[in-house]
N, C-alpha and C positions, 0 to 999 in steps of 0.2 A: 130421771125418766120423763118428767114434764118438758124439760127443755127438747128433748129428743122429739117427742110428738110433735111440737109445736113447729119445730123445724120440718118435720116430714111434711106437714100441713102447708107449711108459706111456700117451698121451692117448688111443688108442682103446680099451685096456684101464680104465682110469677111466670112460669114457663106457660101455662095454660093460656094468662092474658096477653103476654107477648105476642103468641103465635097467633091468637085471636083477633088481636088489634091488625098483624100484618096480614091477615087474609081477608078481614074485614073492608080494608080500603083500597082499591082499586088504584092504580097507578095512570094519575092524568095528568095533562099537563098544566093544571091548576096546582095540582098537588107539589109537582115539581118545582113549578117558580115561586111556589109557599117556600119548601126547605132551602131553595137557593138564597132567598130573600134573607131568611132565618140565619144562614151560613154565614152571610156577607154582613148581617149584622153583628154575627157574633167574631166575626175575625175583628171589623171595627172596635169593637167593645174591648176585646182581650188586648189590642195594641194600646186603645186609650189606657184601661186599666193598669196594664203592665210597666206602661210608660210611666205613671203615676207613681206607682210601688218604686219602681228603678229611681227617679228623681230622689224619693224619700229615704231609699237605701243609698243615695249617691254611686250610683251604679254607672258605669261609661254605656252611653247608648249601643256601643258596639257588643257589649257583653251582655246586653237585654236581647239584640238582635240575634246573636249567635245561639241564646237559649233557648228564642221563638221559633227560629227557623224553622226547624223540624214540625213542629205544629202547624205553622203556617204553611208550609207545603204540603202537608196531609188537606189542609182544608182548599188549599188551590185545587190539590188533585180531585178532590170530591165535587168542589164547585165546576171544573170542566167537564167531568163526566155528568154531572146532570145537566149542564148547559148542551152536550150532546145529546142526551136521552129526550130533554126538553124541545129540542130541534127536530130530533127524528119522530117525536110525536106529533109535533105542531104541524110539519111540512107533510106528513102522512095526511093529512087530512082534506 
């Protein structure tokens, strides 16, 4: 019974926190630029870390890239959309 009560209390809090955070921060060119930078850093870190792991596991680079391709494509799509939004916001000023 205690577990159920704890779960009921946690779920709405997480949802409320997420919704509140989204409402509190307006979309600005600066915030978009920060997200772009973070995604670019994540992409580089992902490639670097996974390459290191693949070398330790003695996986061919082609196998690694085949596995990473879907994730890298998602990142590139997100970056393209963010750059478009950033351009629209900065050229409108």
